[in-house]
Every structure is written in C-alpha cells, then in structure tokens.
N, C-alpha and C positions, 0 to 999 in steps of 0.2 A: 839387443842380445839379452836374453833372460837366463843368465847363468849365475848361480849363487857362488860357486867355487869351482875354479878350473884353470886351464892353461890354453893359450894359443901358441902353437909351435909352428914357426915358419922354417922349414927345412929346405935348403937349396941343394940341387943336384945338377946333373949334366943336361938339364933341359926338359924336365917333366914335372907337371903339377899333379898331385894326388890329393884327393879329398877323402879323409878317413871318416867313416860313419860307424858308430857303435849302436845303431838303431836296432839291429837284430842280434841274435846270438853270435853269428859269425861276423868278423870284421870285414867290411867291404871297402874296396878302393876303386874310385872312379878316376880314370886316366884322362888328363887334359894336356896342358902345356905350360912349361916354364918354371913354376914354383910348387912347393908342397905346403899346404896349410892343414893343420891337424888340431882339432878341438878335443881336449880330454881332461879328466880330473887328475889332480896331483897325487895319484896313488902309484906305489912302486910297481905293482903288477901291470898296470896300464902302460907305464913308461917303458918297462922292459919289453912288453909286447910290441909297442910301436917301434922301439929300437931294433928288435928282431925282424919285424916286417920290412923295415928300411934296408937292413942288411941282406935279407933274402931277395928283395927287389934288385939291389945293387949287384948281387951275384948273378941273377938271371939276365939282367939288361946291360950290365957293365956301367951303369950310371950310379956312381957312388955318392952318398950324401956328404956334402962339404960342411962340416961342423962349424968352420970358421965363418961361413956366410949365413949360418942359421941363427935363430934367436927364439927365445921364449918370452911370452908376455903374460904375467900373472893376472888372474881375475879374482880378487878377494882372497888371495892365498896368504897364509901365515909365513913368517920367516923360517919356521921349521920345515914347512912344505917346500919352500924354495931352495933350502939347503940340500934337501934330498933330490930335488929335480936337477940341480946343477951338477950333482955327483954322478947321476945316471946319464944325463944328456948335457955334457959340458959345452955350453955356448953362451953368447952374450944375452943379457936380460934387458928387455925393452919394456916400456910402460905404455899403456893405452892413453890417448888414441895413437894408432899406427896405421900405415897404409898397406893395403893389399890389392894388387892388380889395379892400382890407381885410385881405389876408393878408401876413404878413411873408415877405420873400424873403431867404434867407441861404445862405451856403456851408457853414455848420456847424449843428450841432444847436442848436435854439432854446433860449435861456436863460430863466430865470424872469422876468427883466426884460422880455423880448419877449412872453411869454405872459400876464403879469399883467394887461394891459389887458382881455383877454377875461374874466378872472375878476372884475375890478372892474366891468365892464359888466353882468355877471349880477347882482352885488350891487345895482347901481343900478336894476335892473328890478323889485326887490321892492316891491310896493305896501304899504309898512309901515302906512300910515294906514287901509288897507282890510282888512288881514289879520284883524283881530279880528272883522270882520263876515262873514268867509268861513268856511264849514264846512271840515272836513278834506277832504271830497270835492271841494269847490270849489278848495281849495289844491292838491290832486292834479292837477286839470285845468290849473291855472296852471303847475305844475312841468313837466308834460309838454309843453304846447302853447306855452309862452312861454320858460321857462328852458332846457329841453332843446332846443327848436327853434332857439334862438339859437346853440347850439354846433354844429349840424349842418353849417353852411357851413365852419367850421374843421375839423371832424372828417373831411370828405371829402378834404381836402388834406394835413392835418398828422397826424403820428403823435403823438397827445397823450401826454405822459409821465404816469407814474403819479401824480406829485405834483399835476399839474394836474387830473387826474380826481378825485383825493381832495379837492382844494380845491373843485371844482365840486359834488361830491356833498355836501360839508358844507353848502354854501349851499342846495342842493335839499332836503336832509334837514331842515335847520333850519326852512325855510319850510313844509314839509309838516306838521310836527308842532307847531310853535309860532308860525308866522307871522313869524319873524324870521331873521336871518342866522345867529346862533349859538344853539345849545341845548345843554343838558346831556344826558348819556346817558339819564337816567331819563325824559326827555320822549318818547323814541322807543319806542313800544310794540312795534314789530316791527322786526327787524334789516333794515338797508338792503339786504342781499343778497336777502332775500325780497320786499321792496317792489319792487325794480327787476327784476321778472320779468313775463312776460305774465300776464294774468288767469287763463287756463286752467291755469297752473302755480302758482297761489296768490299771485301778486303783484297790484299795482295797475295794471299796464300801463305803468308809468313805465320808460323805456328805461335799460338798463344801458349806461353810457357806454363802457366798455371794449369790450364786444361790439359796440356801435353803431359805434365807431371802426373796428374790424376789418371789419365788414360793409360800411361805406361805402368803405373804402380798397381792398378786394379788387376793387372795380369796375375800377380801373385795370389790374390784372393781367388781368382778364377781357377788357377792351377791347384790351389789347396782344396777347392771344392770338387773339381773334376778329375784330379789325378792324385789320390791319396797315397800312391806308391812313391811319390817324391821323397827323397831322403830327409828333407827338411819339413815335411808336411805336419809332423807331430809337434813342431816347435810353435809357440804362440807368436803370431805375426802382429806387429804393432801397426795398426792401420787406423786412420781417422774415420770419423763418422761420415765424412763426405765419400770416401772410398766404399764404405759399406752400403751407403745409399745408392751409389752408382751400380754396384753389383746387384743389389736388390732390384733395381729398376730394369736392368738389362737381362736378368736371369729368369728363365721359366724352367719348370721341371716336369718331366713325365715320370711318375712314380712307378718303380718296379717292385723291389722288395722293401723299399722305404728306409733302408739303412743309411743312406747318404743324403737324406733330405731332412731338414729341420722342420718340425711340425709347426712351430709358431713363426718362424722367420721366412722360410722360402715360399716362392710362388708356385704352389702345387695344386691349388683349388681353382680349376678353370682359369688358370693364368693369374690368379690373385693369391695373396697371402692372407693369413687369418686377420691381420690388422686391417687390411682393406675390406674384408668381408664382414667381420664382426669386431669393430674397434673397442666396444665396451668390454667384451670378453678378453681381448688381448691386453687391455689395461690392468687386468687382475693377475697377470702372469709375471712373476719376478724375472728380471733380466738373466740371472744366472741359470734359471731353468729354461727360458726361451732360447738361450744360446746353445743348449745341449740336447734337448728333447728331440728325438728323431720321429719321423712318421711311423716307423715300425714299432716304436715304444709307445707312442701316443694312442694309436688306434686300438691296440689289443685291450679288450675289455674296457674301452672308454677311459683309459688311463689318463688322458689329457684333462679330465675333470679334476683329478687330484692336484693339478698344477695351479688351480685357481686360488687366489688369496684376496680377501677383502669383502666389502659389503655387496650383497646381492640387491640390485635395484630392478625396476621394471624394464629398463633399457637392457640390463644384463640378461634378464630372462628372455627377452625377445631375441637377442643375439645368440643365446644359448640354444634356443629352438632352431634358429636358422643354421647354426653350425652342426648341430646334431643331425638335422635332416640331410645336409650336404654329405656328411661323413657316413651316414647309415648305409648308403649303397656303394661305398668305396671299398675295394678289395685289393690286397697286395698280391704280387706275383713272386712267389718264392724262386730264388735262383736267378731272377732277372734284375740286373743292376739298374739303379735310377739313371735317367738320362737328363743331363742339364743342357739347356739350349741358350745360346747367346742370341737373343731375338733381334738384334740390330745388324746381324750379319747374315747374308743369304745362305751361308754354309752352316749356320748354327754354332760356329766356333768363334771364340774371341779373336779379335785382331785389334791392334793398336789404332788403326785407321777408323774402324767402326766405333770403337770406344771414344775416340776423339770427336768424330762427327756427331755422336749422340748428344754430346755436351752443348751442341749448338741447335738442338731441336727447338722449334718455335721462333727462331730468328727470322727476320725479314730478309728476303733474297733481293739481289740486284738483277733486274730483268735483262739488263744490257750485258751481263758478264760474258755470255757466249759470243755476242757480236763483237765485243772488245777483244777477248783473249783467244778466240778460236777463229782467227783470220790469218792472212798471209802478211800482215803488217809487222814490221820490226817491233820488238818489245818496247823500245823507247817511245814509239808512236802510240802503242796500246796504253802505256803508262800515262801518257798525256790525256788520252780519252777517258781513262779512269779518273783522273783529276777533274776533268770536265763534268763527269757524272756526279761528282761530289761537290761541284761548284767551288773548287779550291785553286783556281788560276788567278794570277795577280793581274786582274783587269782593273780599270779605273774605279769601279764601285767598291772593290775590296780595299784598294789603296786609300780611298776617301774615308772609309769607316775606321781606318787606323791612323788617320791624320797624316798620311804620307803624300808626297808630291805625285800628281797624276794628271793626265790630260783631261780637259773639261768636256770634250766630246770624242766620239769614236774616231780614231786616227785614219780609218779607211773611208768612211762616208762623210765625216765632218758634220753630222746632223744631230745625232742622239747621244745620250750617255752610254758609255761603253760598259757592257756586261759580257760575260762569256757566251751567253745565249744570243745576245744581239750580234756579237762579233761573228759567230759561226753560222747563224741561220737566218736572222731577221734583218740584218744589215743589207742595204741596197747593193753594195759591192759584193757581199757574200752570195746573195741570190743570183747575181749575174755570173759569178764564178761557178756556182753549182750547175747552172743551166748549161754553160759551155762544157764543163767537165763531164756531165752526164750525157750530153749530146754526142760526144766523141765515143761513148759506149753504146750509143743507140737507145738511150733512155731519157730523152729530154722531158718527157711527160711526167717523170718522177721527181723533177726538181722542186724544191720547196716554194710555196706561194706566200702571199702576204699574210694569210691567216695562221701560218705556222710560227710559233714563238719558242719552241723548245726543240733542240736537236734530237733528244731521246724520243719525243713523241713522233716526229717526222720519220726518224730512222726505224722505229719499231713498226710503224704502219707500212712503210714503203717496202721493207725487206720481205714482208708477207706476200707481196705481189711478184716476187722473184722466184723462179723455179728453185727447188731445193738444192740441186747440184750447182747452182750459180750463186747461192746466197753468200758463201764464203768470199767469193770475188767481189760481190757488191759491198759486203761489210768492209773489205779492204779499201774499196774506192771511197767510202765515207771517211774512213780513218785517214786516207791519203789527203782528201780534200780539207778536213779539219786541221790536219798537221800543216798543210801548205798555207792555209789562211793564218794560222798562228805564227808561223815563221815570217811571213810577209808583214804581219802586224808588228812583230818585234823589230824587223828591219826598219820599218817606218818610225817607230818610237825611239829606238836607241841609235840608229845610224842616220836618221834624217832623210830617208828615202821617201819619195812621193808614191802614193798608192798607184799601182799599175796592175790592171787585170791581166795584161799580156805577160808581165813578169811572174805573176802568181801561177798562171797556167804553165809557163815554162818551167818554173820551180817544181810543179807537180809532175810534169813529164820527166824531168831529170831524176826526181826521186823514184819514180816508177821504174826507170831503167836500172837504177841501182838495186831495187828490190828484185827485179827479174834476174839480174846478173848474179845476185846472191843466192839464187835457187828457188825463188817464188814462182815456180812453173805453173801453179794453179791459177794464176791471174789471167786466164784466157779472156775474161770479160773486159780486161783493161788493155788488151793487146793493141787495139786501134789507137791508144794514146801514145804509142811508142814514137810516132812521127810528129806529135803535136808540138809546135813551137810558138803559136800565137792563136788568138780566137778564130782567125780566118783560115788557119792552116788546113 
C-alpha cells in the first residue's frame, strides 16, 4: 500500500460491502457483500462526504451504519488529524496491521506472526482420526482439494515468503505420506519436488505452491495491462522481478494506437521486445524511461532516439540500424486500441491454469502417465504403479541400500535378488502369472517373455498393439496384475504364506469383481476373468 497519509475506515452495516473510490471527479461505490472499507485522506471535507454517503445509502436501503462496530486505522496521521477524525466519525481506532475479508492489511512486509494463523489453520484441517483409514491416494486428494485449496485465497493477494511455503509444504508432505503433521524423511518415498508436479510430468498433480503463487499473482499485472478501467489500475503494484518476467514471456501485443503498449518493454515487434531484438540499444535506456515510454510516444518523429543514454559503440550502431529498419515501416491505427494476447492460452486470455502450466515448460514428461491415471483402476492401485515408475517401492534392493532387514532372494521365485522390476515382470512366477491372466482375456501372445526386463517397456510396446477403444481396459488389466503380484508378495513376506499362482489369480479375480461392482463398466476386456478361480478354470 503506497499511501503517505490517509485513513482506512471499516464501516459495518446490515450486510453490505462498499468500496469507495475517489479516482474520478464523482465518488463511485461498488456494491459487494458484508463489510465496508473506505480509503481516504484525513480531510474534514472528505470525512463529511463519506458520512453523508453512508447516511443516504442507509436511507435508501434501510441498512444503517453501525458505528459501534466500525473502526478507523490511521496511515501516518498526526494526532491533530486523528482528533478531527474521531469527532466527525466517532468509532474505535485500530492500528495496522489489521484484517479485512480474512487478509492482513499492512504497510510493511508481513511478519511470521501475521502469517502463522494461516499455517495453524491448515494444521487444524488435518483429519487425524481418519488418516489411518485413508489410502495414500485418498490423502493426495485431501492435500490438493482441501489443504492446497485453503491457501489459494491468500496466494492470490499475498507474496507468500519462502519460509511460509516451506512450512505449508511440511504439513502437506507429512499428511500425504504418513497422515500426520510431522514425518521423518524416510517416510517420504518420493521427493516433494517430484510429487508437486502435474501428473503428465511425473507428479501427483498436487500444486507447487511457489509456482501457484506466481501464477495467481501475475493476474494483477495482466489486468493492469489489459483493463486500465479497474479502480485500482492507477495504484503502483508491488510485484517482483519474477512476476514481471512471467508477464513479459507470456504477453504479446498487436499494436493499434500504441497508447497501451510500452515501447521498450512489451513484445510488439514480431513477437519480440526491443531487448530481444536489439539488446545493445536497450542497455542504453534508463529504467524509469523504459517503464513509461509508450509506442505512440516513441514512434512519433523517432522520439525513442532521445531515450538513449551512454556511449555509442559499433554494436550499438548495428542495433540502431536494425531497430530503425524495423520501425520504419510501422504505422499506428488511430482509434484502434492495442490488443494484448496471453500466448499460452488458446483463447488469448489469462487463466491461472495456463500461467501455472507455462512455469513447467521444458520439463521432462512421464510417458506412462496416461496409462496409469486414465484407466478404470482404483486410485490406490494407480498410486502404486506411480511409485513403481519412480522405483520407490520397498523391495529388497532398496532395503539393502539403507541397511534394513530384507529377504536375500525374491520371495516368489526364490532365485534372484528382488527388485521391483524383477518382481513384476522378469520373475519366473510373474511371467507365469501374466500368461494366465492375459490368456483369460484372449491375449496370451502379449504376455512378457524372457527378454523383457522393465514393466514400462513391455507395457508401452504392448498397449500399441491394442485397438484404441480397448486400451483403457488393457491398461487396467496391467495395473490389476501388478497390484495382485505386489499384494501376494507382501502376504508371503509379512504373513509367511507360500507363493501360489492359483492364489494370486484368485486374488486378481476377486479384485476385478470389486472394481466392476464399484462401477467400472468399461472393463469389457476383463469380463472373462469374472469366473476365474484357478489357472485351469
């Protein structure tokens, strides 16, 4: 808030919020809901005017201002000013920072004390008594749609500091992996940086708070640029260099009259800005000029040349000729407003999703994400396959690397060292299981052979041989098979059961019946498994 001297008046009435703006000659009131907030200077004429407006509104609507519930907060006001204010508008005096609509208002950077209630509120939302009844996939949904959603309102308005994001991530991470607020590092199977990524990039679709904060807050810069009629558009917005860089990258401009396009900053030259096209010229322009000079001002009579400061070198001369040539044929269209385009959205308009997605450009994608997440398998089974693709299952090889007790050989075949890839695809027991499972679907020729050593390799090659309309069913059968093998393996390790192909196939059949009973009607490819009780069934 860049106000040298003024007041914040919070006036409470019968259920109406009014925001008073003195931006134009006439006072404007925008009607919303619940409270009134008024920003004004401590002048007697302004105070009498506001009081009269509130009285007129009360007469017209029947919603009278309750002075006892109202307050004023001075911003660099003198004692004389405050004495006059309390005489005209008798109510309690508060000091900044204060809360309005759940957000803290302050003249300075928010302290830990002011942001701690947000973090405490998230901790209070954790359903501790239910956490043990939830799968990790269920807790992931809770993290994204409850814990993360709670932060969005604050993230739209506040520049969340790194310590706050770290504290919130600690709560989200602990609940995901262990169902409680605090966890040890060993409980976290996948690094949080990978978890908090879109599913197509190998994550769980849980929002990265830092990127989400940037994507939400760049909206204000977009509105300031594209809708100068906003009541707050003339106020200086405090934004970081990161936000300005995001807007500069995402925004392109089709110049009309050139009055709403910055000559030096915006991308109006064939999708580039002056800095991209002629960096040596741009280096000679002071920032205070670059932030104000419009295209309409710069083009007229080559006025942009007068903005240059500094030494002229051969590189500068070369850039000068380039820029002059580009601008020579450029003409403005009087009466046609400039059009700003958000190039990462198909509509050309800003959206928080497109802003968030652009911050992941260049990231490596996970090829198996469609096969894992766009199937008829329950989310807990898809979550397990996600861990498999990241090689984060507690098999013997991972236990051995951490010095933990582990079986010396695979508990299913009793021949080789157990890894997740061996267990699910290259184990003799696993290959037999896949053969019988796929045979019941009429696909025995697609079962993995001895040359296959990776579940993802076999899965990605095999699904291409399946008709498009049956691929979802086939992906479900792969997830069903991997999940059944993992459950049978755990039964052998923790309950002392002996490996049994018949038991594993029965387990798969029972699991399939539950999937279909739960509404997975698209599993037509697996319908023949409904009667399967043993390999010879």
